[in-house]
MARMAR-551143 format. One record per residue: residue number from 1; residue in three letters; x, y, z of N, C-alpha, C in turn. Coordinates in nm, 4 decimals. Atoms other than C-alpha are relative to their C-alpha. Example, Ala and Ser with C-alpha at 12.3 -4.5 7.8 and 13.67 -1.06 7.14 Angstrom:
BEGIN
+-----+------+----------+----------+----------+----------+----------+----------+----------+----------+----------+
! pos ! code !      nxx !      nyy !      nzz !     caxx !     cayy !     cazz !      cxx !      cyy !      czz !
+-----+------+----------+----------+----------+----------+----------+----------+----------+----------+----------+
!   1 !  ALA !   0.0890 !  -0.1190 !   0.0000 !   1.2300 !  -0.4500 !   0.7800 !   0.0900 !   0.1200 !   0.0000 !
!   2 !  SER !  -0.0820 !  -0.1190 !  -0.0060 !   1.3670 !  -0.1060 !   0.7140 !  -0.0770 !   0.1090 !   0.0730 !
+-----+------+----------+----------+----------+----------+----------+----------+----------+----------+----------+
//
This chain:
BEGIN
+-----+------+----------+----------+----------+----------+----------+----------+----------+----------+----------+
! pos ! code !      nxx !      nyy !      nzz !     caxx !     cayy !     cazz !      cxx !      cyy !      czz !
+-----+------+----------+----------+----------+----------+----------+----------+----------+----------+----------+
!   1 !  UNK !  -0.0418 !  -0.0875 !   0.1080 !  -0.0340 !   3.4398 !  11.1071 !   0.0881 !  -0.0809 !  -0.0951 !
!   2 !  UNK !  -0.0730 !   0.0795 !   0.0970 !   0.0687 !   3.2236 !  10.8131 !   0.0443 !   0.0885 !  -0.1149 !
!   3 !  UNK !  -0.0560 !  -0.0795 !   0.1090 !   0.2950 !   3.3749 !  10.5511 !   0.0933 !  -0.0881 !  -0.0811 !
!   4 !  UNK !  -0.0962 !   0.0757 !   0.0802 !   0.5111 !   3.2485 !  10.2652 !   0.1357 !  -0.0071 !   0.0712 !
!   5 !  UNK !  -0.1274 !   0.0228 !  -0.0684 !   0.8487 !   3.1161 !  10.3757 !   0.0989 !   0.1148 !  -0.0205 !
!   6 !  UNK !  -0.0936 !  -0.1096 !   0.0270 !   1.0299 !   3.4108 !  10.2158 !  -0.0601 !   0.1374 !   0.0320 !
!   7 !  UNK !   0.0656 !  -0.1261 !  -0.0338 !   0.7960 !   3.6772 !  10.3589 !   0.0922 !   0.0871 !   0.0857 !
!   8 !  UNK !  -0.0769 !  -0.0965 !  -0.0787 !   0.9656 !   3.9884 !  10.4924 !  -0.0882 !   0.0442 !   0.1161 !
!   9 !  UNK !   0.0759 !  -0.0338 !  -0.1200 !   0.8501 !   4.0393 !  10.8490 !   0.0712 !   0.1087 !   0.0775 !
!  10 !  UNK !  -0.0495 !  -0.1057 !  -0.0868 !   0.8973 !   4.3596 !  11.0426 !  -0.0733 !  -0.0090 !   0.1332 !
!  11 !  UNK !   0.0589 !  -0.0114 !  -0.1323 !   0.8326 !   4.4097 !  11.4105 !   0.0213 !   0.1442 !   0.0439 !
!  12 !  UNK !  -0.0093 !  -0.1376 !  -0.0486 !   0.7547 !   4.7547 !  11.5463 !  -0.0536 !   0.0037 !   0.1420 !
!  13 !  UNK !   0.0463 !  -0.0199 !  -0.1375 !   0.7191 !   4.8582 !  11.9089 !   0.0056 !   0.1491 !   0.0288 !
!  14 !  UNK !   0.0008 !  -0.1421 !  -0.0326 !   0.6194 !   5.2006 !  12.0336 !  -0.0866 !   0.0272 !   0.1213 !
!  15 !  UNK !   0.0875 !  -0.0568 !  -0.1022 !   0.4739 !   5.3974 !  12.3181 !  -0.0054 !   0.1486 !  -0.0310 !
!  16 !  UNK !   0.0133 !  -0.1421 !   0.0274 !   0.4283 !   5.7715 !  12.3541 !   0.1292 !   0.0760 !  -0.0162 !
!  17 !  UNK !  -0.1254 !  -0.0730 !   0.0096 !   0.7982 !   5.8543 !  12.3477 !   0.1159 !  -0.0769 !  -0.0600 !
!  18 !  UNK !  -0.1077 !   0.0820 !   0.0556 !   1.0021 !   5.5683 !  12.2031 !  -0.0600 !  -0.0974 !  -0.0998 !
!  19 !  UNK !   0.0456 !   0.0954 !   0.1012 !   0.9694 !   5.3514 !  11.8939 !   0.1199 !  -0.0719 !  -0.0599 !
!  20 !  UNK !  -0.1051 !   0.0848 !   0.0566 !   1.1735 !   5.0698 !  11.7441 !  -0.0580 !  -0.0802 !  -0.1159 !
!  21 !  UNK !   0.0396 !   0.0854 !   0.1123 !   1.1585 !   4.8823 !  11.4139 !   0.1112 !  -0.1023 !  -0.0210 !
!  22 !  UNK !  -0.0931 !   0.1075 !   0.0284 !   1.3225 !   4.5444 !  11.3589 !  -0.0456 !  -0.0757 !  -0.1244 !
!  23 !  UNK !   0.0307 !   0.0948 !   0.1078 !   1.3401 !   4.3067 !  11.0648 !   0.0335 !  -0.1379 !   0.0534 !
!  24 !  UNK !  -0.0252 !   0.1367 !  -0.0454 !   1.3086 !   3.9371 !  11.1436 !   0.0856 !  -0.0716 !  -0.1033 !
!  25 !  UNK !  -0.0931 !   0.0724 !   0.0868 !   1.6097 !   3.7622 !  10.9926 !  -0.0055 !  -0.1502 !   0.0268 !
!  26 !  UNK !   0.0121 !   0.1405 !  -0.0361 !   1.5100 !   3.4309 !  11.1512 !  -0.1290 !  -0.0596 !  -0.0522 !
!  27 !  UNK !   0.1229 !   0.0702 !   0.0355 !   1.2073 !   3.2062 !  11.1374 !  -0.1120 !   0.0431 !   0.0934 !
!  28 !  UNK !   0.1132 !  -0.0375 !  -0.0848 !   0.8604 !   3.2482 !  11.2820 !   0.0150 !  -0.0555 !   0.1413 !
!  29 !  UNK !  -0.0124 !   0.0609 !  -0.1325 !   0.9340 !   3.0069 !  11.5671 !   0.1334 !   0.0304 !   0.0673 !
!  30 !  UNK !  -0.1298 !  -0.0391 !  -0.0553 !   1.2913 !   3.1325 !  11.6167 !   0.0405 !   0.1343 !  -0.0614 !
!  31 !  UNK !  -0.0311 !  -0.1310 !   0.0584 !   1.3001 !   3.5044 !  11.5443 !   0.1437 !   0.0439 !   0.0296 !
!  32 !  UNK !  -0.1318 !  -0.0607 !  -0.0146 !   1.6282 !   3.6851 !  11.4968 !  -0.0172 !   0.1455 !  -0.0442 !
!  33 !  UNK !   0.0344 !  -0.1383 !   0.0319 !   1.5428 !   4.0535 !  11.5151 !   0.1237 !   0.0869 !  -0.0137 !
!  34 !  UNK !  -0.1086 !  -0.0954 !   0.0270 !   1.7815 !   4.3071 !  11.3630 !  -0.0598 !   0.1403 !  -0.0009 !
!  35 !  UNK !   0.0521 !  -0.1361 !  -0.0120 !   1.7241 !   4.6698 !  11.4570 !   0.0235 !   0.0771 !  -0.1295 !
!  36 !  UNK !  -0.0089 !  -0.0836 !   0.1191 !   1.6483 !   4.8864 !  11.1535 !   0.0041 !   0.1479 !   0.0375 !
!  37 !  UNK !   0.0090 !  -0.1410 !  -0.0381 !   1.5549 !   5.2156 !  11.3209 !  -0.0496 !   0.0120 !   0.1429 !
!  38 !  UNK !   0.0573 !  -0.0339 !  -0.1301 !   1.4889 !   5.3685 !  11.6585 !  -0.0315 !   0.1490 !   0.0004 !
!  39 !  UNK !   0.0474 !  -0.1380 !  -0.0072 !   1.3035 !   5.6886 !  11.7343 !  -0.0264 !   0.0329 !   0.1460 !
!  40 !  UNK !   0.0319 !  -0.0415 !  -0.1357 !   1.2593 !   5.8870 !  12.0495 !  -0.0279 !   0.1484 !   0.0053 !
!  41 !  UNK !   0.0303 !  -0.1400 !  -0.0218 !   1.1320 !   6.2146 !  12.1815 !   0.0098 !   0.0247 !   0.1497 !
!  42 !  UNK !  -0.0031 !  -0.0372 !  -0.1408 !   1.2041 !   6.3885 !  12.5075 !  -0.1352 !   0.0617 !   0.0327 !
!  43 !  UNK !   0.1335 !  -0.0467 !  -0.0348 !   0.8676 !   6.4360 !  12.6685 !  -0.0054 !   0.0235 !   0.1506 !
!  44 !  UNK !   0.0012 !  -0.0373 !  -0.1405 !   0.8796 !   6.6196 !  12.9971 !  -0.1413 !  -0.0076 !   0.0563 !
!  45 !  UNK !   0.1338 !  -0.0063 !  -0.0592 !   0.5910 !   6.6082 !  13.2442 !  -0.0669 !   0.1327 !  -0.0346 !
!  46 !  UNK !   0.0741 !  -0.1199 !   0.0388 !   0.3177 !   6.8596 !  13.1669 !   0.0358 !   0.1205 !   0.0861 !
!  47 !  UNK !  -0.0326 !  -0.1126 !  -0.0886 !   0.4114 !   7.0710 !  13.4694 !   0.1276 !   0.0715 !  -0.0441 !
!  48 !  UNK !  -0.1236 !  -0.0603 !   0.0482 !   0.7519 !   7.1315 !  13.3070 !  -0.0144 !   0.0605 !  -0.1402 !
!  49 !  UNK !   0.0220 !  -0.0501 !   0.1350 !   0.6071 !   7.2101 !  12.9635 !  -0.0840 !   0.1266 !  -0.0036 !
!  50 !  UNK !   0.0876 !  -0.1159 !  -0.0036 !   0.3712 !   7.4824 !  13.0729 !   0.0224 !   0.0757 !   0.1294 !
!  51 !  UNK !  -0.0174 !  -0.0791 !  -0.1212 !   0.4180 !   7.7682 !  13.3142 !  -0.1248 !   0.0798 !   0.0328 !
!  52 !  UNK !   0.1246 !  -0.0719 !  -0.0231 !   0.0634 !   7.9011 !  13.2935 !  -0.0897 !  -0.0755 !   0.0958 !
!  53 !  UNK !   0.1050 !   0.0592 !  -0.0820 !  -0.2072 !   7.8409 !  13.5450 !  -0.1231 !  -0.0167 !  -0.0874 !
!  54 !  UNK !   0.1239 !   0.0136 !   0.0769 !  -0.5431 !   7.7179 !  13.4172 !  -0.0754 !   0.1322 !  -0.0033 !
!  55 !  UNK !   0.0718 !  -0.1263 !   0.0175 !  -0.7536 !   8.0052 !  13.2842 !  -0.1326 !   0.0028 !   0.0720 !
!  56 !  UNK !   0.1316 !  -0.0220 !  -0.0602 !  -1.0746 !   8.1459 !  13.4196 !  -0.0874 !   0.0698 !  -0.1040 !
!  57 !  UNK !   0.0930 !  -0.0582 !   0.0952 !  -1.3843 !   8.2504 !  13.2333 !  -0.1280 !   0.0371 !   0.0749 !
!  58 !  UNK !   0.1242 !  -0.0426 !  -0.0643 !  -1.6940 !   8.4421 !  13.3363 !  -0.1120 !  -0.0957 !  -0.0375 !
!  59 !  UNK !   0.1142 !   0.0855 !   0.0286 !  -1.9975 !   8.2208 !  13.3707 !  -0.1279 !   0.0832 !   0.0053 !
!  60 !  UNK !   0.1241 !  -0.0779 !   0.0062 !  -2.3604 !   8.3313 !  13.3184 !  -0.0515 !   0.0474 !   0.1363 !
!  61 !  UNK !   0.0487 !  -0.0369 !  -0.1331 !  -2.4248 !   8.3481 !  13.6952 !   0.0808 !   0.1146 !   0.0602 !
!  62 !  UNK !  -0.0802 !  -0.1116 !  -0.0484 !  -2.1643 !   8.6220 !  13.7323 !   0.1258 !  -0.0407 !   0.0721 !
!  63 !  UNK !  -0.1224 !   0.0477 !  -0.0655 !  -1.8901 !   8.4042 !  13.8809 !   0.1076 !  -0.0327 !  -0.1018 !
!  64 !  UNK !  -0.1082 !   0.0445 !   0.0879 !  -1.5712 !   8.2616 !  13.7386 !   0.0060 !  -0.1516 !   0.0008 !
!  65 !  UNK !  -0.0142 !   0.1443 !   0.0126 !  -1.5315 !   7.9083 !  13.6117 !   0.1401 !  -0.0309 !  -0.0496 !
!  66 !  UNK !  -0.1315 !   0.0422 !   0.0463 !  -1.2040 !   7.7256 !  13.5642 !  -0.0074 !  -0.0576 !  -0.1401 !
!  67 !  UNK !  -0.0115 !   0.0545 !   0.1351 !  -1.0960 !   7.6348 !  13.2130 !   0.1067 !  -0.1076 !   0.0044 !
!  68 !  UNK !  -0.0955 !   0.1101 !  -0.0022 !  -0.9277 !   7.3005 !  13.1665 !   0.1208 !   0.0344 !  -0.0866 !
!  69 !  UNK !  -0.1232 !  -0.0311 !   0.0698 !  -0.5669 !   7.3396 !  13.0654 !   0.0367 !  -0.1136 !  -0.0955 !
!  70 !  UNK !  -0.0467 !   0.0978 !   0.0963 !  -0.4262 !   7.1624 !  12.7605 !   0.1165 !  -0.0775 !   0.0599 !
!  71 !  UNK !  -0.1089 !   0.0838 !  -0.0492 !  -0.2023 !   6.8690 !  12.8534 !   0.1047 !  -0.0128 !  -0.1104 !
!  72 !  UNK !  -0.1032 !  -0.0020 !   0.1037 !   0.1105 !   6.9376 !  12.6494 !   0.0765 !  -0.1314 !  -0.0078 !
!  73 !  UNK !  -0.0653 !   0.1310 !  -0.0009 !   0.2645 !   6.6049 !  12.7539 !  -0.0761 !  -0.0965 !  -0.0911 !
!  74 !  UNK !   0.0818 !   0.0859 !   0.0857 !  -0.0270 !   6.4204 !  12.5902 !   0.0099 !   0.0416 !  -0.1463 !
!  75 !  UNK !  -0.0129 !  -0.0479 !   0.1376 !   0.0037 !   6.6404 !  12.2803 !   0.1302 !  -0.0487 !  -0.0630 !
!  76 !  UNK !  -0.1288 !   0.0469 !   0.0519 !   0.3724 !   6.5478 !  12.2410 !  -0.0086 !  -0.1494 !  -0.0303 !
!  77 !  UNK !   0.0152 !   0.1438 !   0.0231 !   0.2878 !   6.1772 !  12.2770 !  -0.0822 !  -0.0279 !  -0.1262 !
!  78 !  UNK !   0.0860 !   0.0200 !   0.1164 !   0.0092 !   6.1999 !  12.0201 !   0.0731 !   0.0330 !  -0.1296 !
!  79 !  UNK !  -0.0766 !  -0.0368 !   0.1210 !   0.2296 !   6.3819 !  11.7668 !   0.1073 !  -0.1035 !  -0.0310 !
!  80 !  UNK !  -0.1037 !   0.1009 !   0.0201 !   0.5077 !   6.1267 !  11.8190 !  -0.0595 !  -0.1260 !  -0.0632 !
!  81 !  UNK !   0.0638 !   0.1205 !   0.0530 !   0.2727 !   5.8336 !  11.7568 !  -0.0451 !   0.0225 !  -0.1444 !
!  82 !  UNK !   0.0442 !  -0.0303 !   0.1368 !   0.1225 !   6.0000 !  11.4478 !   0.1178 !   0.0000 !  -0.0971 !
!  83 !  UNK !  -0.1194 !  -0.0051 !   0.0856 !   0.4705 !   6.0667 !  11.3043 !   0.0544 !  -0.1403 !  -0.0245 !
!  84 !  UNK !  -0.0508 !   0.1361 !   0.0143 !   0.5789 !   5.7087 !  11.3700 !  -0.0903 !  -0.0828 !  -0.0919 !
!  85 !  UNK !   0.0914 !   0.0757 !   0.0857 !   0.2671 !   5.5627 !  11.2067 !   0.0118 !   0.0457 !  -0.1449 !
!  86 !  UNK !  -0.0236 !  -0.0476 !   0.1368 !   0.3256 !   5.7841 !  10.9022 !   0.1249 !  -0.0662 !  -0.0580 !
!  87 !  UNK !  -0.1209 !   0.0702 !   0.0451 !   0.6718 !   5.6248 !  10.8824 !  -0.0351 !  -0.1431 !  -0.0422 !
!  88 !  UNK !   0.0412 !   0.1365 !   0.0347 !   0.5157 !   5.2755 !  10.8869 !  -0.0884 !  -0.0013 !  -0.1247 !
!  89 !  UNK !   0.0841 !  -0.0094 !   0.1200 !   0.2556 !   5.3835 !  10.6286 !   0.0854 !   0.0113 !  -0.1259 !
!  90 !  UNK !  -0.0890 !  -0.0175 !   0.1160 !   0.5354 !   5.4929 !  10.3929 !   0.0679 !  -0.1319 !  -0.0359 !
!  91 !  UNK !  -0.0638 !   0.1291 !   0.0265 !   0.7091 !   5.1567 !  10.4310 !  -0.0989 !  -0.1005 !  -0.0554 !
!  92 !  UNK !   0.1029 !   0.0894 !   0.0537 !   0.3833 !   4.9710 !  10.3684 !  -0.0281 !   0.0342 !  -0.1459 !
!  93 !  UNK !   0.0244 !  -0.0430 !   0.1381 !   0.3226 !   5.1771 !  10.0541 !   0.1153 !  -0.0392 !  -0.0915 !
!  94 !  UNK !  -0.1176 !   0.0378 !   0.0780 !   0.6756 !   5.1018 !   9.9378 !   0.0262 !  -0.1492 !  -0.0023 !
!  95 !  UNK !  -0.0131 !   0.1461 !  -0.0060 !   0.6265 !   4.7283 !  10.0020 !   0.1331 !  -0.0426 !   0.0609 !
!  96 !  UNK !  -0.1245 !   0.0345 !  -0.0691 !   0.9270 !   4.7214 !  10.2363 !  -0.0146 !  -0.1273 !   0.0827 !
!  97 !  UNK !   0.0255 !   0.1218 !  -0.0760 !   0.7640 !   4.4332 !  10.4271 !  -0.1282 !  -0.0638 !  -0.0519 !
!  98 !  UNK !   0.1214 !   0.0727 !   0.0360 !   0.5025 !   4.1654 !  10.3676 !  -0.0998 !  -0.0022 !   0.1151 !
!  99 !  UNK !   0.0837 !  -0.0020 !  -0.1191 !   0.3718 !   4.1655 !  10.7230 !   0.0751 !   0.0718 !   0.1114 !
! 100 !  UNK !  -0.0606 !  -0.0741 !  -0.1102 !   0.4307 !   4.3657 !  11.0379 !  -0.0779 !  -0.0274 !   0.1281 !
! 101 !  UNK !   0.0562 !   0.0116 !  -0.1343 !   0.3714 !   4.2966 !  11.4049 !   0.0226 !   0.1328 !   0.0692 !
! 102 !  UNK !  -0.0122 !  -0.1271 !  -0.0700 !   0.3036 !   4.6089 !  11.6080 !  -0.0342 !  -0.0231 !   0.1469 !
! 103 !  UNK !   0.0170 !   0.0110 !  -0.1448 !   0.3512 !   4.5996 !  11.9856 !  -0.0102 !   0.1402 !   0.0578 !
! 104 !  UNK !   0.0160 !  -0.1314 !  -0.0636 !   0.2185 !   4.8964 !  12.1828 !  -0.1058 !  -0.0121 !   0.1088 !
! 105 !  UNK !   0.1056 !  -0.0008 !  -0.1015 !   0.0131 !   4.9751 !  12.4910 !  -0.1354 !   0.0293 !  -0.0656 !
! 106 !  UNK !   0.1318 !  -0.0208 !   0.0605 !  -0.3632 !   4.9757 !  12.4225 !  -0.0327 !   0.1465 !  -0.0307 !
! 107 !  UNK !   0.0305 !  -0.1422 !   0.0248 !  -0.3921 !   5.3554 !  12.4561 !   0.0767 !   0.0522 !  -0.1215 !
! 108 !  UNK !  -0.0800 !  -0.0434 !   0.1151 !  -0.1100 !   5.4103 !  12.2044 !  -0.0556 !  -0.0592 !  -0.1295 !
! 109 !  UNK !   0.0619 !   0.0605 !   0.1186 !  -0.2716 !   5.1654 !  11.9615 !  -0.1277 !   0.0741 !  -0.0375 !
! 110 !  UNK !   0.1219 !  -0.0766 !   0.0267 !  -0.5965 !   5.3577 !  11.9967 !   0.0295 !   0.1300 !  -0.0717 !
! 111 !  UNK !  -0.0417 !  -0.1235 !   0.0670 !  -0.4189 !   5.6779 !  11.8978 !   0.0466 !  -0.0297 !  -0.1421 !
! 112 !  UNK !  -0.0589 !   0.0342 !   0.1298 !  -0.2435 !   5.5039 !  11.6081 !  -0.1036 !  -0.0419 !  -0.1042 !
! 113 !  UNK !   0.0952 !   0.0602 !   0.0949 !  -0.5456 !   5.3315 !  11.4509 !  -0.0608 !   0.0992 !  -0.0984 !
! 114 !  UNK !   0.0598 !  -0.0983 !   0.0892 !  -0.6911 !   5.6481 !  11.3055 !   0.0929 !   0.0473 !  -0.1099 !
! 115 !  UNK !  -0.0994 !  -0.0462 !   0.0976 !  -0.3726 !   5.7002 !  11.1032 !   0.0515 !  -0.1118 !  -0.0902 !
! 116 !  UNK !  -0.0417 !   0.1107 !   0.0859 !  -0.3290 !   5.3546 !  10.9430 !  -0.0550 !   0.0200 !  -0.1409 !
! 117 !  UNK !   0.0486 !   0.0055 !   0.1378 !  -0.3491 !   5.3449 !  10.5647 !  -0.0512 !  -0.1414 !  -0.0285 !
! 118 !  UNK !   0.0486 !   0.1325 !   0.0369 !  -0.5202 !   5.0542 !  10.3891 !   0.1160 !  -0.0967 !  -0.0235 !
! 119 !  UNK !  -0.1163 !   0.0862 !   0.0253 !  -0.1792 !   4.9206 !  10.2821 !   0.0590 !  -0.0514 !   0.1306 !
! 120 !  UNK !  -0.0532 !   0.0429 !  -0.1293 !  -0.0589 !   4.9113 !  10.6420 !  -0.0973 !  -0.0968 !   0.0674 !
! 121 !  UNK !   0.1005 !   0.0867 !  -0.0626 !  -0.3847 !   4.7588 !  10.7698 !   0.0047 !  -0.1414 !  -0.0576 !
! 122 !  UNK !   0.0010 !   0.1302 !   0.0671 !  -0.3567 !   4.4768 !  10.5144 !   0.1114 !  -0.0925 !   0.0484 !
! 123 !  UNK !  -0.1137 !   0.0820 !  -0.0410 !  -0.0238 !   4.3567 !  10.6575 !   0.0237 !   0.0010 !   0.1504 !
! 124 !  UNK !  -0.0210 !  -0.0312 !  -0.1411 !  -0.0680 !   4.4514 !  11.0237 !  -0.0640 !  -0.1004 !   0.0951 !
! 125 !  UNK !   0.0538 !   0.0728 !  -0.1144 !  -0.1104 !   4.2436 !  11.3372 !   0.0379 !   0.0785 !   0.1242 !
! 126 !  UNK !  -0.0240 !  -0.0759 !  -0.1227 !  -0.1494 !   4.4388 !  11.6606 !   0.0121 !  -0.0940 !   0.1195 !
! 127 !  UNK !  -0.0156 !   0.0712 !  -0.1263 !  -0.0286 !   4.3055 !  11.9952 !  -0.0010 !   0.1062 !   0.1095 !
! 128 !  UNK !   0.0155 !  -0.1086 !  -0.0967 !  -0.1524 !   4.5274 !  12.2797 !   0.0816 !  -0.0194 !   0.1281 !
! 129 !  UNK !  -0.0882 !   0.0091 !  -0.1167 !   0.1466 !   4.5190 !  12.5143 !   0.1195 !   0.0929 !  -0.0223 !
! 130 !  UNK !  -0.1137 !  -0.0927 !   0.0077 !   0.4244 !   4.7691 !  12.5909 !   0.1297 !  -0.0775 !   0.0172 !
! 131 !  UNK !  -0.1251 !   0.0766 !  -0.0054 !   0.7624 !   4.6104 !  12.5088 !   0.1241 !   0.0845 !  -0.0254 !
! 132 !  UNK !  -0.1140 !  -0.0809 !   0.0435 !   0.9855 !   4.9069 !  12.4214 !   0.1181 !  -0.0039 !   0.0966 !
! 133 !  UNK !  -0.1101 !   0.0050 !  -0.0963 !   1.1901 !   4.8696 !  12.7402 !   0.0304 !  -0.1401 !   0.0493 !
! 134 !  UNK !  -0.0263 !   0.1387 !  -0.0390 !   1.1902 !   4.4896 !  12.7634 !   0.1312 !  -0.0484 !  -0.0620 !
! 135 !  UNK !  -0.1212 !   0.0575 !   0.0595 !   1.5066 !   4.2835 !  12.7034 !  -0.0339 !  -0.0751 !  -0.1298 !
! 136 !  UNK !   0.0221 !   0.0620 !   0.1314 !   1.5466 !   4.1376 !  12.3540 !  -0.0471 !  -0.1450 !   0.0104 !
! 137 !  UNK !   0.0421 !   0.1397 !  -0.0129 !   1.5058 !   3.7784 !  12.4745 !  -0.1515 !  -0.0080 !   0.0203 !
! 138 !  UNK !   0.1434 !   0.0004 !  -0.0272 !   1.1577 !   3.8602 !  12.6020 !  -0.0786 !   0.0452 !  -0.1246 !
! 139 !  UNK !   0.0653 !  -0.0446 !   0.1230 !   1.0672 !   4.0480 !  12.2827 !   0.0004 !  -0.1117 !  -0.1039 !
! 140 !  UNK !  -0.0077 !   0.1138 !   0.0925 !   1.1891 !   3.7526 !  12.0723 !  -0.1073 !  -0.1042 !   0.0336 !
! 141 !  UNK !   0.1000 !   0.0989 !  -0.0419 !   0.9633 !   3.5204 !  12.2754 !  -0.1404 !   0.0487 !  -0.0338 !
! 142 !  UNK !   0.1319 !  -0.0561 !   0.0328 !   0.6652 !   3.7532 !  12.2297 !  -0.0257 !  -0.0057 !  -0.1512 !
! 143 !  UNK !   0.0134 !   0.0048 !   0.1458 !   0.7284 !   3.7686 !  11.8542 !  -0.0295 !  -0.1434 !  -0.0447 !
! 144 !  UNK !   0.0227 !   0.1392 !   0.0360 !   0.7496 !   3.3886 !  11.8263 !  -0.1426 !  -0.0421 !   0.0356 !
! 145 !  UNK !   0.1365 !   0.0324 !  -0.0434 !   0.4237 !   3.3570 !  12.0223 !  -0.1041 !   0.0639 !  -0.0930 !
! 146 !  UNK !   0.0942 !  -0.0705 !   0.0875 !   0.2474 !   3.6163 !  11.8051 !  -0.0020 !  -0.0619 !  -0.1402 !
! 147 !  UNK !  -0.0062 !   0.0594 !   0.1344 !   0.3668 !   3.4566 !  11.4807 !  -0.0559 !  -0.1406 !  -0.0026 !
! 148 !  UNK !   0.0544 !   0.1364 !  -0.0070 !   0.2601 !   3.1092 !  11.5973 !  -0.1522 !   0.0017 !   0.0039 !
! 149 !  UNK !   0.1458 !  -0.0060 !  -0.0189 !  -0.0948 !   3.2262 !  11.6734 !  -0.0666 !   0.0568 !  -0.1140 !
+-----+------+----------+----------+----------+----------+----------+----------+----------+----------+----------+
//
């Protein structure tokens, strides 16, 4: 990922319940990440979000069939990711950064991809790994590796 020497580089990391945005104040090979924003959502297990049992429905043979229950935990994660990507889209549209590295688990990236704007896509490099709970030294090393490649 080659960029002009004065390029503004952001690093974002997210999963289904936590997200962080940093600005790289250092160099590509020696990042110095400064936290700009952090986001979080309390997402309880589905069993704690719903008190209903799965529904039943009459089937053509005269019996009852189970109806799959909505997973509210997954819904909260999806909404969180969509909201976070909208935040990144706004920053891309406002030219707040020249390039952005996005670290997230593969499933979260899959949810996010459908919400990227063209402006965000043009400056985006995805790294499919969950780093939101890693120590900063390890994140710095991952950023340096991603920027070198």
